[in-house]
Backbone as XML, in Angstrom:
<?xml version="1.0"?>
<chain id="A" units="angstrom">
  <residue number="1" name="MET">
    <atom name="N" x="102.078" y="41.572" z="-15.491"/>
    <atom name="CA" x="103.268" y="40.294" z="-15.608"/>
    <atom name="C" x="104.173" y="40.834" z="-15.427"/>
  </residue>
  <residue number="2" name="ASN">
    <atom name="N" x="104.886" y="40.395" z="-14.999"/>
    <atom name="CA" x="106.255" y="40.860" z="-14.598"/>
    <atom name="C" x="107.566" y="40.631" z="-15.944"/>
  </residue>
  <residue number="3" name="ILE">
    <atom name="N" x="108.736" y="40.947" z="-16.003"/>
    <atom name="CA" x="109.631" y="40.174" z="-16.736"/>
    <atom name="C" x="109.940" y="39.200" z="-16.478"/>
  </residue>
  <residue number="4" name="ALA">
    <atom name="N" x="110.374" y="38.924" z="-14.852"/>
    <atom name="CA" x="110.983" y="37.305" z="-14.731"/>
    <atom name="C" x="109.513" y="36.026" z="-15.421"/>
  </residue>
  <residue number="5" name="ALA">
    <atom name="N" x="108.293" y="36.484" z="-15.239"/>
    <atom name="CA" x="107.313" y="35.329" z="-15.314"/>
    <atom name="C" x="107.207" y="35.305" z="-17.201"/>
  </residue>
  <residue number="6" name="LEU">
    <atom name="N" x="107.179" y="35.954" z="-17.437"/>
    <atom name="CA" x="107.171" y="36.668" z="-19.114"/>
    <atom name="C" x="108.483" y="35.821" z="-19.537"/>
  </residue>
  <residue number="7" name="SER">
    <atom name="N" x="109.397" y="35.659" z="-19.253"/>
    <atom name="CA" x="110.993" y="35.423" z="-19.240"/>
    <atom name="C" x="110.759" y="33.288" z="-19.054"/>
  </residue>
  <residue number="8" name="VAL">
    <atom name="N" x="110.650" y="33.107" z="-18.417"/>
    <atom name="CA" x="110.185" y="31.876" z="-17.598"/>
    <atom name="C" x="109.261" y="31.925" z="-19.169"/>
  </residue>
  <residue number="9" name="ASN">
    <atom name="N" x="107.454" y="32.177" z="-19.588"/>
    <atom name="CA" x="106.298" y="31.384" z="-20.115"/>
    <atom name="C" x="107.401" y="31.229" z="-21.454"/>
  </residue>
  <residue number="10" name="MET">
    <atom name="N" x="108.008" y="32.524" z="-21.667"/>
    <atom name="CA" x="108.851" y="32.020" z="-23.142"/>
    <atom name="C" x="109.594" y="31.130" z="-23.153"/>
  </residue>
  <residue number="11" name="ASN">
    <atom name="N" x="110.367" y="30.970" z="-22.098"/>
    <atom name="CA" x="111.365" y="29.645" z="-22.466"/>
    <atom name="C" x="110.129" y="27.683" z="-22.043"/>
  </residue>
  <residue number="12" name="LEU">
    <atom name="N" x="109.762" y="28.271" z="-21.403"/>
    <atom name="CA" x="108.304" y="26.898" z="-21.496"/>
    <atom name="C" x="108.194" y="27.105" z="-22.816"/>
  </residue>
  <residue number="13" name="ALA">
    <atom name="N" x="107.508" y="28.153" z="-23.445"/>
    <atom name="CA" x="106.878" y="27.900" z="-24.741"/>
    <atom name="C" x="108.012" y="27.122" z="-26.252"/>
  </residue>
  <residue number="14" name="GLN">
    <atom name="N" x="109.364" y="27.858" z="-25.911"/>
    <atom name="CA" x="110.593" y="27.611" z="-26.760"/>
    <atom name="C" x="110.911" y="25.850" z="-26.580"/>
  </residue>
  <residue number="15" name="THR">
    <atom name="N" x="110.386" y="25.299" z="-25.142"/>
    <atom name="CA" x="111.072" y="24.029" z="-25.236"/>
    <atom name="C" x="110.123" y="23.465" z="-25.753"/>
  </residue>
  <residue number="16" name="GLN">
    <atom name="N" x="109.139" y="23.525" z="-25.269"/>
    <atom name="CA" x="107.654" y="22.257" z="-25.718"/>
    <atom name="C" x="107.484" y="23.019" z="-27.296"/>
  </residue>
  <residue number="17" name="GLN">
    <atom name="N" x="108.075" y="23.418" z="-27.424"/>
    <atom name="CA" x="108.078" y="23.677" z="-29.419"/>
    <atom name="C" x="109.331" y="23.119" z="-29.533"/>
  </residue>
  <residue number="18" name="GLU">
    <atom name="N" x="110.686" y="23.209" z="-29.035"/>
    <atom name="CA" x="111.797" y="22.192" z="-29.557"/>
    <atom name="C" x="111.492" y="20.840" z="-29.267"/>
  </residue>
  <residue number="19" name="PHE">
    <atom name="N" x="110.209" y="20.587" z="-27.931"/>
    <atom name="CA" x="110.206" y="18.671" z="-28.064"/>
    <atom name="C" x="109.261" y="18.925" z="-28.794"/>
  </residue>
  <residue number="20" name="GLY">
    <atom name="N" x="108.207" y="19.373" z="-29.727"/>
    <atom name="CA" x="107.100" y="19.053" z="-30.398"/>
    <atom name="C" x="107.844" y="19.220" z="-32.031"/>
  </residue>
  <residue number="21" name="VAL">
    <atom name="N" x="109.112" y="18.711" z="-32.317"/>
    <atom name="CA" x="109.512" y="19.508" z="-32.889"/>
    <atom name="C" x="110.370" y="17.707" z="-33.381"/>
  </residue>
  <residue number="22" name="SER">
    <atom name="N" x="111.429" y="17.440" z="-31.925"/>
    <atom name="CA" x="111.528" y="16.386" z="-32.696"/>
    <atom name="C" x="111.410" y="15.226" z="-32.004"/>
  </residue>
  <residue number="23" name="VAL">
    <atom name="N" x="109.618" y="15.196" z="-31.766"/>
    <atom name="CA" x="108.845" y="13.915" z="-31.769"/>
    <atom name="C" x="108.427" y="14.478" z="-33.187"/>
  </residue>
  <residue number="24" name="LEU">
    <atom name="N" x="108.099" y="14.951" z="-34.044"/>
    <atom name="CA" x="108.424" y="14.208" z="-35.707"/>
    <atom name="C" x="108.815" y="14.025" z="-36.237"/>
  </residue>
  <residue number="25" name="LYS">
    <atom name="N" x="110.659" y="14.268" z="-35.889"/>
    <atom name="CA" x="111.605" y="14.240" z="-36.650"/>
    <atom name="C" x="111.809" y="12.566" z="-36.576"/>
  </residue>
  <residue number="26" name="MET">
    <atom name="N" x="111.392" y="12.247" z="-35.392"/>
    <atom name="CA" x="111.429" y="10.766" z="-34.713"/>
    <atom name="C" x="110.513" y="10.077" z="-35.412"/>
  </residue>
  <residue number="27" name="ALA">
    <atom name="N" x="109.621" y="10.526" z="-35.586"/>
    <atom name="CA" x="108.259" y="9.804" z="-36.802"/>
    <atom name="C" x="108.403" y="9.778" z="-37.961"/>
  </residue>
  <residue number="28" name="MET">
    <atom name="N" x="109.280" y="10.745" z="-38.847"/>
    <atom name="CA" x="109.562" y="11.152" z="-40.528"/>
    <atom name="C" x="110.496" y="9.964" z="-40.062"/>
  </residue>
  <residue number="29" name="GLU">
    <atom name="N" x="111.505" y="10.315" z="-39.582"/>
    <atom name="CA" x="112.793" y="9.102" z="-39.886"/>
    <atom name="C" x="112.026" y="7.616" z="-39.922"/>
  </residue>
  <residue number="30" name="ASN">
    <atom name="N" x="110.743" y="7.606" z="-38.624"/>
    <atom name="CA" x="110.903" y="5.632" z="-38.663"/>
    <atom name="C" x="109.576" y="5.331" z="-39.295"/>
  </residue>
  <residue number="31" name="SER">
    <atom name="N" x="109.029" y="6.499" z="-40.304"/>
    <atom name="CA" x="108.574" y="6.165" z="-41.285"/>
    <atom name="C" x="108.891" y="5.633" z="-42.906"/>
  </residue>
  <residue number="32" name="THR">
    <atom name="N" x="110.158" y="6.707" z="-42.735"/>
    <atom name="CA" x="111.048" y="6.483" z="-43.782"/>
    <atom name="C" x="111.717" y="5.250" z="-43.503"/>
  </residue>
  <residue number="33" name="GLU">
    <atom name="N" x="111.640" y="4.976" z="-41.972"/>
    <atom name="CA" x="112.371" y="3.493" z="-42.539"/>
    <atom name="C" x="111.812" y="2.826" z="-42.764"/>
  </residue>
  <residue number="34" name="GLN">
    <atom name="N" x="109.991" y="2.334" z="-42.466"/>
    <atom name="CA" x="109.718" y="1.635" z="-42.640"/>
    <atom name="C" x="109.137" y="1.651" z="-44.524"/>
  </residue>
  <residue number="35" name="VAL">
    <atom name="N" x="109.024" y="2.551" z="-45.013"/>
    <atom name="CA" x="109.150" y="2.813" z="-46.506"/>
    <atom name="C" x="110.797" y="2.090" z="-47.293"/>
  </residue>
  <residue number="36" name="GLU">
    <atom name="N" x="111.344" y="2.090" z="-46.219"/>
    <atom name="CA" x="112.672" y="1.499" z="-47.156"/>
    <atom name="C" x="112.567" y="0.332" z="-47.317"/>
  </residue>
  <residue number="37" name="GLU">
    <atom name="N" x="111.798" y="-0.407" z="-45.594"/>
    <atom name="CA" x="112.214" y="-1.841" z="-45.869"/>
    <atom name="C" x="110.951" y="-2.564" z="-47.029"/>
  </residue>
  <residue number="38" name="VAL">
    <atom name="N" x="110.071" y="-1.826" z="-46.935"/>
    <atom name="CA" x="108.696" y="-1.812" z="-47.756"/>
    <atom name="C" x="109.423" y="-2.455" z="-49.160"/>
  </residue>
  <residue number="39" name="LEU">
    <atom name="N" x="109.576" y="-0.935" z="-49.920"/>
    <atom name="CA" x="110.587" y="-1.298" z="-51.309"/>
    <atom name="C" x="111.375" y="-2.046" z="-51.374"/>
  </residue>
  <residue number="40" name="GLN">
    <atom name="N" x="112.639" y="-2.650" z="-49.889"/>
    <atom name="CA" x="112.925" y="-3.640" z="-50.470"/>
    <atom name="C" x="112.208" y="-4.819" z="-50.146"/>
  </residue>
  <residue number="41" name="GLU">
    <atom name="N" x="111.688" y="-5.310" z="-50.014"/>
    <atom name="CA" x="110.194" y="-6.284" z="-50.395"/>
    <atom name="C" x="109.743" y="-6.286" z="-51.336"/>
  </residue>
  <residue number="42" name="ILE">
    <atom name="N" x="109.442" y="-5.534" z="-51.848"/>
    <atom name="CA" x="108.764" y="-5.062" z="-53.319"/>
    <atom name="C" x="109.272" y="-5.609" z="-54.512"/>
  </residue>
  <residue number="43" name="GLY">
    <atom name="N" x="110.935" y="-5.506" z="-54.171"/>
    <atom name="CA" x="112.154" y="-4.904" z="-55.402"/>
    <atom name="C" x="112.551" y="-6.746" z="-55.482"/>
  </residue>
  <residue number="44" name="SER">
    <atom name="N" x="112.140" y="-7.539" z="-54.612"/>
    <atom name="CA" x="113.157" y="-8.692" z="-54.103"/>
    <atom name="C" x="111.843" y="-9.414" z="-54.756"/>
  </residue>
  <residue number="45" name="LEU">
    <atom name="N" x="110.303" y="-9.382" z="-55.444"/>
    <atom name="CA" x="109.521" y="-9.860" z="-55.384"/>
    <atom name="C" x="110.311" y="-10.640" z="-56.997"/>
  </residue>
  <residue number="46" name="ASP">
    <atom name="N" x="109.564" y="-11.726" z="-57.492"/>
    <atom name="CA" x="109.438" y="-12.222" z="-58.875"/>
    <atom name="C" x="109.165" y="-11.544" z="-60.012"/>
  </residue>
  <residue number="47" name="PRO">
    <atom name="N" x="109.784" y="-10.502" z="-60.837"/>
    <atom name="CA" x="108.880" y="-9.783" z="-61.633"/>
    <atom name="C" x="108.177" y="-10.465" z="-62.210"/>
  </residue>
  <residue number="48" name="ASN">
    <atom name="N" x="108.426" y="-11.777" z="-63.191"/>
    <atom name="CA" x="106.923" y="-12.276" z="-63.732"/>
    <atom name="C" x="106.228" y="-12.862" z="-62.788"/>
  </residue>
  <residue number="49" name="LEU">
    <atom name="N" x="106.171" y="-13.127" z="-61.967"/>
    <atom name="CA" x="104.836" y="-13.621" z="-61.232"/>
    <atom name="C" x="103.545" y="-12.959" z="-60.994"/>
  </residue>
  <residue number="50" name="GLY">
    <atom name="N" x="102.463" y="-13.334" z="-61.369"/>
    <atom name="CA" x="101.019" y="-12.752" z="-61.809"/>
    <atom name="C" x="100.862" y="-12.652" z="-63.546"/>
  </residue>
  <residue number="51" name="ASN">
    <atom name="N" x="102.242" y="-12.360" z="-64.484"/>
    <atom name="CA" x="101.918" y="-11.905" z="-65.320"/>
    <atom name="C" x="101.021" y="-13.019" z="-66.509"/>
  </residue>
  <residue number="52" name="ASN">
    <atom name="N" x="100.848" y="-14.621" z="-65.984"/>
    <atom name="CA" x="100.204" y="-15.519" z="-66.939"/>
    <atom name="C" x="98.709" y="-16.050" z="-66.111"/>
  </residue>
  <residue number="53" name="ILE">
    <atom name="N" x="97.630" y="-15.957" z="-67.099"/>
    <atom name="CA" x="96.966" y="-16.495" z="-66.211"/>
    <atom name="C" x="96.048" y="-17.564" z="-66.808"/>
  </residue>
  <residue number="54" name="ASP">
    <atom name="N" x="95.789" y="-18.777" z="-65.874"/>
    <atom name="CA" x="95.360" y="-20.070" z="-66.575"/>
    <atom name="C" x="93.797" y="-19.967" z="-66.303"/>
  </residue>
  <residue number="55" name="VAL">
    <atom name="N" x="93.430" y="-20.148" z="-67.475"/>
    <atom name="CA" x="91.653" y="-20.289" z="-67.912"/>
    <atom name="C" x="91.108" y="-21.085" z="-68.493"/>
  </residue>
  <residue number="56" name="MET">
    <atom name="N" x="91.982" y="-22.545" z="-68.318"/>
    <atom name="CA" x="91.609" y="-23.667" z="-68.309"/>
    <atom name="C" x="90.904" y="-24.362" z="-67.136"/>
  </residue>
  <residue number="57" name="ALA">
    <atom name="N" x="89.782" y="-24.960" z="-67.221"/>
    <atom name="CA" x="89.505" y="-25.496" z="-65.818"/>
    <atom name="C" x="89.049" y="-26.603" z="-66.228"/>
  </residue>
</chain>
């Protein structure tokens, strides 16, 4: 394999790795936003909800 082909292959591998890392970063940011939304919804619930059970039939 000549030097030019090796250089092209190494550049392609680096580009693919950078693309993979950027996709993973986007996925992590998206999941972080979803977790924050769920936590906000949980925080807005009534803390006394479900503490008492009516067992009279």
